[in-house]
PAZAPA-4460 file (N, C-alpha, C; in steps of 0.05 Angstrom, whole numbers, plus 32768, in hexadecimal, padded with zeros to 4 digits):
% residues 147
    n_x    n_y    n_z   ca_x   ca_y   ca_z    c_x    c_y    c_z   seq   type   mol
   8758   8976   896B   875B   896A   8951   876E   8951   8953     1      M     A
   8783   8951   8963   8794   893B   8966   8785   8923   8971     2      W     A
   8771   8926   8982   8761   8911   898E   8750   8905   8979     3      L     A
   8744   8913   8966   8736   890A   8951   8746   88F9   893E     4      L     A
   875E   8901   8937   876F   88F1   8927   8777   88D7   8935     5      R     A
   877D   88DA   894F   8784   88C2   895D   8770   88AC   895D     6      W     A
   8757   88B7   8962   873D   88A4   8962   873B   8896   8946     7      V     A
   873F   88A8   8930   873C   889D   8914   8750   8887   8910     8      E     A
   8768   8889   8918   877E   8877   8914   8778   885E   8925     9      R     A
   876B   8861   893B   8767   884A   894E   874F   883A   8940    10      L     A
   873B   8846   8934   8721   8838   892D   8721   8833   890E    11      T     A
   872E   8841   88FE   872C   883E   88E2   8746   8846   88D4    12      A     A
   874B   883A   88BE   8765   8840   88AE   875C   8846   8891    13      V     A
   876A   885A   8885   8766   8862   886A   8778   8850   8858    14      A     A
   876D   8846   8842   877C   8836   882F   8778   883F   8812    15      L     A
   878A   883A   8802   8788   8840   87E4   8782   8827   87D5    16      T     A
   876F   8825   87C4   8767   880E   87B4   877D   880A   879F    17      V     A
   8787   87F2   879D   879A   87EB   8787   878E   87D4   8777    18      E     A
   8792   87D8   875D   8786   87C1   874B   876B   87C7   8743    19      G     A
   8761   87B4   8733   8748   87B8   8726   8731   87A0   872F    20      H     A
   8739   8790   8744   8726   877A   874B   870D   8783   8758    21      S     A
   8709   879B   8760   86F0   87A4   876C   86DF   87B6   875D    22      M     A
   86E9   87BA   8743   86D8   87C9   8730   86BE   87BC   872B    23      E     A
   86A8   87C9   8728   86A4   87E6   8725   86A1   87F4   8741    24      P     A
   86A1   87E6   8755   869B   87F2   8770   86B2   8805   8779    25      T     A
   86CB   87FC   8778   86E2   880C   8780   86F7   880B   8768    26      Y     A
   8702   8820   8762   8715   8823   874E   8731   8828   8759    27      H     A
   8746   8821   8749   8761   8826   8752   8766   8843   8759    28      Q     A
   8771   8847   8772   8776   8863   877A   8761   886C   878C    29      G     A
   8749   885F   878E   8735   8869   87A1   8740   8866   87BC    30      N     A
   8738   8877   87CE   873F   8876   87EA   8726   886D   87FB    31      R     A
   872B   8858   880C   8716   884F   881C   871E   884D   883B    32      V     A
   870A   884A   884A   870D   8847   8866   8707   882B   8871    33      W     A
   8718   8820   887E   8715   8803   8889   8710   8806   88A9    34      M     A
   86FB   87FB   88B2   86F5   87FB   88CF   8708   87E5   88DB    35      S     A
   8717   87EE   88F0   8726   87D9   8900   8716   87CC   8913    36      R     A
   8700   87D7   891C   86F0   87CD   8934   86D5   87C0   892C    37      L     A
   86CB   87C4   8914   86B0   87BA   890D   86AA   879E   8914    38      A     A
   86BE   878D   890E   86BA   876F   8912   86C0   8768   8930    39      Y     A
   86C5   877A   8940   86C5   8773   895D   86AA   876F   8967    40      W     A
   8696   877D   895C   867B   877B   8967   8667   8771   8953    41      W     A
   8670   876B   893B   865D   875E   8928   866E   874A   8917    42      R     A
   865F   8736   890C   866B   8723   88FB   866B   872E   88DE    43      T     A
   867F   8725   88D0   867F   872E   88B2   8666   8725   88A4    44      P     A
   865D   8734   8893   8644   872E   8884   8648   872A   8865    45      R     A
   8637   871A   885A   8638   8719   883D   8633   8735   8830    46      R     A
   8645   873B   881E   8643   8754   8810   8658   8769   881A    47      G     A
   8661   8766   8833   8675   8778   883E   868E   8779   882D    48      D     A
   8697   8791   8825   86B2   8793   8819   86C6   8796   882F    49      V     A
   86DB   8785   882F   86ED   8782   8843   8709   8782   883D    50      V     A
   871B   8789   884D   8738   8785   884A   873E   876A   8852    51      V     A
   874C   875A   8841   8752   873F   8847   8771   873A   8845    52      V     A
   877A   872A   8858   8795   8720   8856   8796   8707   8845    53      R     A
   87A2   8708   882F   87A1   86F2   8819   87AF   86DA   8826    54      V     A
   87A1   86C3   8826   87AE   86AB   8833   87C8   86A3   8827    55      P     A
   87CA   86A5   880D   87E2   869B   87FF   87F8   86AE   87FF    56      V     A
   87F3   86C9   8805   8807   86DE   8809   87FF   86EE   8821    57      H     A
   8806   86E4   883A   87FD   86EF   8854   8804   870D   8856    58      P     A
   8817   8716   8848   881E   8734   884B   8810   8746   8839    59      H     A
   87FF   8739   8826   87F0   8749   8812   87D4   874C   881D    60      R     A
   87CA   8765   881C   87AF   876C   8823   87A0   8772   880A    61      L     A
   8787   876A   8807   8775   876F   87F0   8759   8777   87F9    62      E     A
   874D   8786   87E8   8731   878D   87EB   8720   8779   87DD    63      L     A
   870E   876C   87EB   86FB   8758   87DF   86E0   875B   87EB    64      K     A
   86CD   874D   87DF   86B1   874D   87EA   86AC   8730   87F5    65      R     A
   869E   872F   880C   8697   8716   8818   867E   870C   8809    66      I     A
   8682   86F3   87FE   866C   86E4   87F0   8661   86CF   87FF    67      I     A
   8673   86BE   880B   866A   86A6   8819   8670   86A7   8836    68      G     A
   865E   869E   8846   8660   869D   8864   8666   8682   886E    69      L     A
   8670   8681   8888   8676   8666   8893   8660   8651   8891    70      P     A
   8669   863A   888A   8656   8622   8888   8648   8621   886E    71      Q     A
   8649   8635   885C   8638   8634   8845   8648   8623   882E    72      E     A
   8635   861B   881A   8641   860E   8802   863E   8623   87ED    73      T     A
   8653   8629   87E1   8655   863E   87CB   865D   8631   87B1    74      I     A
   864F   8637   879D   8655   862E   8780   865B   8646   876E    75      T     A
   8670   8644   8760   8676   8659   874B   866F   864E   8732    76      W     A
   865C   8658   8722   8654   864C   870A   864C   8663   86F6    77      V     A
   8656   8663   86DD   864F   8676   86C9   8653   8692   86D0    78      G     A
   8668   8697   86E1   866D   86B4   86E9   865F   86BE   8701    79      G     A
   864F   86AC   870D   863E   86B4   8724   8642   86A0   873A    80      Q     A
   863B   86A8   8754   863B   8699   876B   8620   868E   8771    81      F     A
   861F   8678   877B   8608   866C   8787   860D   8665   87A3    82      Q     A
   85FA   866B   87B6   85FE   8666   87D3   85E9   8652   87D9    83      I     A
   85F0   863A   87E3   85DD   8626   87EB   85CA   8620   87D1    84      Q     A
   85D5   8622   87B9   85C6   861E   87A0   85B3   8633   8797    85      Q     A
   85B6   8649   87A4   85A5   8661   879D   85B8   8677   878E    86      Q     A
   85AF   8681   8779   85C1   8695   876B   85C3   86AE   877C    87      L     A
   85DB   86B8   877F   85DE   86D1   8791   85DC   86E9   877F    88      L     A
   85C9   86FB   8786   85C6   8714   8775   85DD   8727   877D    89      S     A
   85EB   8730   8769   8603   8744   876D   8602   8759   875B    90      E     A
   85F0   876F   8762   85EF   8784   874F   8609   8795   8750    91      P     A
   8619   8794   8763   8633   87A1   8764   864A   8793   8754    92      Y     A
   8647   877D   874A   865D   876F   873E   865D   8773   871F    93      A     A
   8674   8771   8715   867B   8770   86F6   867D   8752   86EF    94      N     A
   8666   8746   86E9   8664   872A   86E3   8661   8727   86C4    95      I     A
   8674   871A   86B8   8671   8713   869B   8670   86F5   869C    96      R     A
   8668   86EB   8686   8669   86CD   8684   8685   86C3   868A    97      P     A
   8688   86AC   8695   86A2   86A1   869B   86B0   869A   8681    98      S     A
   86CA   869B   8681   86D8   8692   866A   86D5   8674   8664    99      P     A
   86D8   866D   864A   86D4   864F   8643   86E7   8640   8656   100      P     A
   86DC   862A   865C   86EA   8616   866C   86E7   861C   868A   101      G     A
   86D9   8630   8691   86D5   8637   86AF   86BF   8625   86B9   102      D     A
   86C7   860F   86C5   86B4   85F9   86D0   86A8   8602   86E9   103      E     A
   8691   85FB   86EF   8683   8601   870B   8697   85F7   8720   104      P     A
   8697   8605   8735   86AA   85FD   874D   8699   8601   8766   105      H     A
   8698   85ED   8778   868B   85EE   8792   869F   85EF   87A9   106      T     A
   8697   8600   87BC   86AA   8600   87D4   8698   85FF   87ED   107      M     A
   869F   85EF   8800   8692   85ED   8819   86A1   85FB   882E   108      Q     A
   8697   8611   883B   86A5   8620   884D   86A4   8615   8868   109      L     A
   86B9   8617   8877   86BA   860D   8893   86AF   8622   88A6   110      G     A
   86B4   861C   88BF   86A7   862B   88D5   86B0   8648   88D7   111      Q     A
   86C9   864F   88D2   86D3   8669   88D3   86DD   8674   88B7   112      E     A
   86D2   8669   88A1   86DA   866F   8886   86C7   867F   8877   113      Q     A
   86D3   8691   8865   86C4   86A3   8856   86CD   86A0   8838   114      Y     A
   86BB   86A5   8825   86C4   86A7   8808   86C2   86C3   8802   115      L     A
   86D9   86CE   87F7   86D9   86EB   87EF   86DF   86EB   87D1   116      V     A
   86D5   8700   87C4   86DA   8704   87A9   86DB   8721   87A0   117      A     A
   86E9   8726   878A   86E8   8742   8781   86D0   8746   8770   118      G     A
   86C5   875F   876F   86AF   8766   875F   86B3   8762   8741   119      D     A
   86CC   8765   8737   86D3   8763   871C   86DD   8746   8718   120      N     A
   86C9   8733   8715   86D0   8718   8716   86E4   870D   8705   121      R     A
   86E7   8717   86ED   86F9   870B   86D9   8716   8718   86DF   122      L     A
   8718   872B   86F0   8733   8737   86F5   8739   8737   8714   123      H     A
   8732   8720   8721   8735   8720   873E   8741   8706   8748   124      S     A
   8756   8706   8756   8760   86F0   8764   8753   86EF   877F   125      D     A
   8745   86D9   8786   8735   86DA   87A0   8732   86BC   87A6   126      D     A
   871D   86B8   87B8   871A   869D   87C3   8714   8687   87AD   127      S     A
   870D   8690   8794   870B   867D   8780   8725   8672   8777   128      R     A
   873C   8681   877D   8757   8678   8778   8765   866D   8790   129      L     A
   8763   867B   87A7   8772   8673   87BE   8761   8668   87D4   130      Y     A
   8747   8662   87CE   8736   8654   87E4   872B   8667   87F7   131      G     A
   871C   865B   880B   870F   866C   8820   8723   867B   8831   132      P     A
   871B   8690   883D   872D   869F   8850   8722   869B   886D   133      V     A
   8734   869A   8880   872B   8697   889B   8720   86B2   88A5   134      Q     A
   8712   86B1   88B9   8707   86C8   88C7   871B   86DC   88CF   135      R     A
   8731   86D2   88D8   8749   86E2   88E1   8755   86F1   88CB   136      S     A
   8751   86EA   88B3   875D   86F8   889B   874B   8710   8890   137      A     A
   8734   8713   889C   8723   872B   8897   8728   8741   88AA   138      L     A
   8738   8755   88A0   8742   8769   88B2   872C   877D   88B8   139      L     A
   871A   8782   88A9   8707   8795   88AE   86F7   879E   8895   140      G     A
   86DE   87A8   8898   86CE   87B1   8882   86D3   87CC   887A   141      P     A
   86CE   87D2   8860   86D0   87EE   8856   86B8   87FE   885F   142      I     A
   86BF   8816   8869   86AA   8826   8875   869D   883A   8860   143      L     A
   86B1   8848   8852   86AA   885C   883D   86C3   8860   882C   144      K     A
   86BC   886E   8816   86D1   8873   8802   86D4   8892   87FD   145      D     A
   86D5   88A1   8811   86D4   88BD   880F   86EF   88CC   8810   146      T     A
   8705   88C1   880B   871D   88D0   880A   8727   88D7   87F1   147      L     A
***
């Protein structure tokens, strides 16, 4: 039994969701597992829910979804994302029309940059606010929410 717990701690970590930015996918108080090793053998993918080290507050960790990948042009318009001018289908997201005055915004991602966003778009501080995140800020993907 001690060996199994040691392997779990080495490869994954259990976290508790705080806040409402990932609703309806995850709710405050949900427990999730983050893989420590997944990105050692695969690159982050669009749609992955990840633990992110927030660029403007490096000691703060948040749960966000990867929307934009390196070298892409992303536009936020009317509450939705466009990738290379193609509307992104996001059945998991709580997308309501943008508040008045929310102008379209375009972001060109660099070689190691990702755009992350919460699923609850009107209640999420994310790349739309603090800009793209570096690959090194993506700590790992969420594996399951079964605790």
